[in-house]
N, C-alpha and C positions, 0 to 999 in steps of 0.2 A: 571626369568626375568619378567614374567607377574605379579608376586606378587609384585615386586618392582615398576612396573608401576602403579599397582592398589593402592599401598600405597602412591605413589606420587600424584596420582589423588585425593585420599581421603584427603590428607593433604592440597592440593590446595583448594578443596571445603570447607574444614573446615576453612581455613584462610579467604576465601571470606565470609563465614557465620559469623565469628567473627567480621570482619570489618563491615558487614552489621548491625549487632545488636548493636555494640558499637557506631556507628555513627548515627544510625537511618535512616530510609528510607526518601528520599527526596520527599516531597509532592509538586506536580506541579499542579497549578491551570490553566489548559489550557482551553481557551474559544473555544468551538467548533462552527464553523459557517458553514452554508450550502455552498456548492460549487457554485461559480458564473461563468458564461461563460466568457471567456476572449476574448477581441477584437482581440487579436493576433492569436487566433485559427482559422485555415481554416475551411470554411463551405462548405460542399459538397451538391450540388444541382443537381437534375436529369437534364440531357441534352436531350432535345427533338431531336429525330432522325426519319427518315422515317421508320426505322425498328420497332419502337415502335407502329406504326399504328396510325389511326386517333384519335384525342382527341375531347372533347366537345360533341356536339349533334350527330356527325357522329360515335361515339364510340358504335357500336352494335356488 
């Protein structure tokens, strides 16, 4: 049974290879752009609390 499954997998791979080489690979000219921050993305800012301690000149 395993031999039959291996033969079927081999035939499937061979069929895909034949289709690939007869039709030729599709060349895609994708333009790559750097990622830009979205205005819809939430921005996380630190929230000052009394537990954080003093800030500014008193921070020693």
